[in-house]
C-alpha positions in Angstrom: 211.2 84.1 -20.1 213.4 85.4 -17.4 211.3 88.3 -16.1 208.1 88.0 -14.0 205.8 90.4 -12.4 206.5 90.7 -8.7 203.9 89.4 -6.2 203.5 93.0 -4.7 202.7 94.3 -8.2 200.3 91.4 -8.8 198.5 92.2 -5.6 198.3 95.9 -6.7 197.1 94.7 -10.1 194.3 92.6 -8.5 193.2 95.6 -6.5 193.2 97.8 -9.6 195.9 100.0 -7.9 198.8 99.3 -10.3 199.7 102.5 -12.2 201.0 102.9 -15.7 203.4 102.1 -17.2 203.8 99.1 -15.0 200.2 98.3 -15.6 200.7 98.0 -19.3 203.7 95.8 -18.8 201.8 93.5 -16.5 198.9 93.3 -18.9 201.2 92.2 -21.7 203.1 89.8 -19.6 200.1 88.1 -18.1 198.7 87.4 -21.5 201.7 85.1 -22.2 202.8 83.9 -18.7 200.8 81.1 -17.1 203.1 81.2 -14.0 202.2 84.8 -13.2 198.5 84.2 -14.0 198.6 81.4 -11.4 200.2 83.7 -8.8 197.6 86.4 -9.6 194.8 83.9 -9.0 196.3 83.1 -5.6 196.7 86.7 -4.5 193.4 88.0 -5.9 190.5 88.4 -3.5 187.7 86.0 -4.4 184.8 87.7 -6.2 182.2 86.4 -3.7 184.2 87.7 -0.8 184.5 91.1 -2.4 180.7 91.2 -2.9 180.1 90.1 0.7 182.4 92.9 2.0 180.5 95.4 -0.2 177.2 94.1 1.1 178.4 94.4 4.6 179.4 98.0 4.0 176.1 98.9 2.4 174.0 97.1 5.1 176.0 98.5 8.1 173.6 100.7 10.2 174.3 104.4 10.1 175.0 105.8 13.5 172.3 108.0 14.9 172.7 111.5 16.4 173.0 110.2 20.0 175.7 107.6 18.9 177.7 110.2 17.0 177.5 112.6 20.0 178.9 109.9 22.3 181.8 109.2 19.8 182.6 112.9 19.7 182.6 113.0 23.5 185.3 110.3 23.4 183.4 107.1 23.8 184.6 104.0 21.9 182.6 103.0 18.8 181.4 99.8 20.4 180.5 101.5 23.7 178.6 104.2 21.8 176.7 101.6 19.8 175.7 99.6 22.9 174.6 102.7 24.7 172.6 104.0 21.7 170.8 100.7 21.4 169.8 100.6 25.1 166.0 100.1 24.9 165.1 102.5 27.8 166.9 105.4 26.1 164.6 105.3 23.2 161.8 107.8 22.7 158.9 105.3 23.2 160.2 104.4 26.7 161.0 107.9 27.7 157.6 109.1 26.5 155.9 106.4 28.6 157.8 107.5 31.7 157.0 111.1 31.1 153.3 110.3 30.7 153.3 108.2 33.9 155.1 110.9 35.9 152.7 113.6 34.6 149.7 111.5 35.6 151.2 110.9 39.0 151.9 114.6 39.6 148.3 115.4 38.7 147.2 112.7 41.1 149.3 114.2 43.9 147.8 117.7 43.3 144.4 116.1 43.5 144.9 114.1 46.6 147.1 116.7 48.4 149.7 114.0 49.4 153.0 113.2 47.7 152.8 109.5 48.8 151.8 108.2 45.4 154.7 110.0 43.7 157.2 109.0 46.4 156.1 105.3 46.1 156.2 105.2 42.3 159.4 107.3 41.6 161.9 104.7 43.0 160.4 102.0 40.8 161.0 103.8 37.5 164.9 103.7 37.6 164.6 100.1 38.7 162.4 99.2 35.8 164.6 101.1 33.4 167.7 99.1 34.5 165.8 95.8 34.3 164.7 96.6 30.7 168.2 97.6 29.6 170.1 94.4 30.4 169.3 90.7 29.5 168.5 88.5 26.6 164.8 88.7 27.0 164.6 92.5 26.7 167.8 93.8 25.0 167.8 93.5 21.2 171.5 93.9 21.1 172.3 91.3 23.8 174.3 89.1 21.4 176.4 92.1 20.4 177.0 92.8 24.1 178.1 89.2 24.7 180.8 89.4 22.1 181.8 93.0 22.6 185.3 93.7 24.0 183.7 95.0 27.3 183.8 93.3 30.7 180.3 92.3 31.6 180.4 94.3 34.8 181.7 97.4 33.0 178.9 97.1 30.4 176.3 96.8 33.2 177.7 99.9 34.9 177.8 101.9 31.6 174.2 101.2 30.9 173.1 101.6 34.5 174.7 105.0 34.7 173.0 106.1 31.4 169.6 104.7 32.5 169.8 106.1 36.0 170.8 109.5 34.6 167.8 109.6 32.3 165.5 108.3 35.0 166.7 110.6 37.8 166.6 113.6 35.5 162.9 112.9 34.6 162.0 112.2 38.2 163.8 115.4 39.2 161.8 117.4 36.7 158.6 115.9 38.0 159.7 116.9 41.6 160.0 120.5 40.4 156.2 120.3 39.8 155.7 119.7 43.5 157.2 122.9 45.0 154.9 123.0 48.0 156.3 119.8 49.4 159.9 121.1 49.6 162.6 118.6 50.4 159.9 115.9 51.1 159.4 115.6 47.3 163.0 114.4 47.0 162.6 111.5 49.5 162.3 109.1 46.5 166.0 109.5 45.6 167.7 107.3 48.3 165.1 104.5 48.0 165.6 104.6 44.2 169.3 104.1 44.6 168.8 101.3 47.2 166.3 99.4 45.0 168.5 99.7 41.9 171.7 98.7 43.6 170.0 95.7 45.3 168.5 94.5 42.1 171.8 94.7 40.3 173.6 92.8 43.1 171.0 90.0 42.9 171.1 89.8 39.1 173.9 87.2 38.8 171.8 84.8 41.0 168.3 85.5 39.9 168.6 87.0 36.4 167.9 90.5 35.0 164.1 90.1 35.1 163.4 88.2 38.3 165.8 90.2 40.5 164.2 93.6 39.8 160.8 91.9 40.1 161.5 90.6 43.5 163.0 93.9 44.7 160.1 95.9 43.2 157.6 93.5 44.9 159.3 93.9 48.2 159.2 97.7 47.8 155.4 97.5 47.0 154.8 95.3 50.1 156.9 97.7 52.3 154.8 100.7 51.1 151.6 98.8 51.7 152.6 97.9 55.3 153.9 101.4 56.0 150.7 102.9 54.7 148.6 100.7 57.0 150.7 101.7 60.0 151.0 105.4 59.1 147.7 106.6 60.6 147.7 109.7 58.4 151.4 110.6 59.0 154.4 110.2 56.8 155.2 106.7 55.6 158.2 105.1 57.4 160.5 104.9 54.3 160.2 108.7 53.8 161.0 109.6 57.4 164.6 110.5 58.6 165.0 106.9 59.9 163.7 105.4 56.7 166.0 107.6 54.6 169.0 106.4 56.7 167.9 102.8 56.2 167.7 103.4 52.5 171.2 104.9 52.4 172.5 101.9 54.4 170.9 99.4 52.1 172.3 101.2 49.0 175.8 101.2 50.4 175.6 97.5 51.4 174.2 96.6 48.0 176.9 98.6 46.2 179.5 96.7 48.2 177.9 93.3 47.4 177.7 94.3 43.7 181.4 95.0 43.7 182.2 91.6 45.2 180.2 89.7 42.6 181.3 91.8 39.7 183.2 88.9 38.0 180.1 86.8 37.9 178.5 89.0 35.3 180.8 87.6 32.6 179.7 84.1 33.5 176.1 85.2 33.6 176.3 86.9 30.2 177.7 83.7 28.5 175.4 81.3 30.2 172.3 83.4 29.3 173.2 83.9 25.7 
């Protein structure tokens, strides 16, 4: 026998892609040619591997509405998946934040002072960022570790998404306090300062302890300021306090940039 089926045709035959009349010739030839049958066995995909690939396709999670929207807006598939899986962008977390803000707004209207709202509002973005990053709280942490995204870039992507959601909700709550004017926006700079500081400390203290320390320091500062206020505005919400918050936010952002490469090491060591 001088003629044999080419390897390319055998590969097509194994994938059920070989068309007639070459298909008929290959069928006839393979029935009598052990050499071609051996080559076919080598180039054919194992049955188990084929079933595993089929199972993977069937079990692959279907992208949700938010993920599909991100892809349409130009986000890479893996980036959209990581953003869509961020815990604090889910309805349960957002509903909890909305409930807390509504309760706080009612408390402000009852007490006649925006202090409670101003003290609480900066903590919500801080808690949101803390809950969106780290092996203890993020169900997709392993996927984040192996994703083709720099650790710092991943942190920034999620932080911007979480901050956007948190600041929008806080802003809507602020609209429910029109009688306080610009005073009701005094939470914004402290929120940025707290979040930036916690992020800068994350490589050293971790994604849970760092926000906890910063949040505790904020609570202590509010308690001390309240004791010294004598019925006036709390120090963090005065012009001097706002300037201090802006300075802290700028310094923390600079420190965060300097330690940006440590997030890759932190990701791998925590996994």
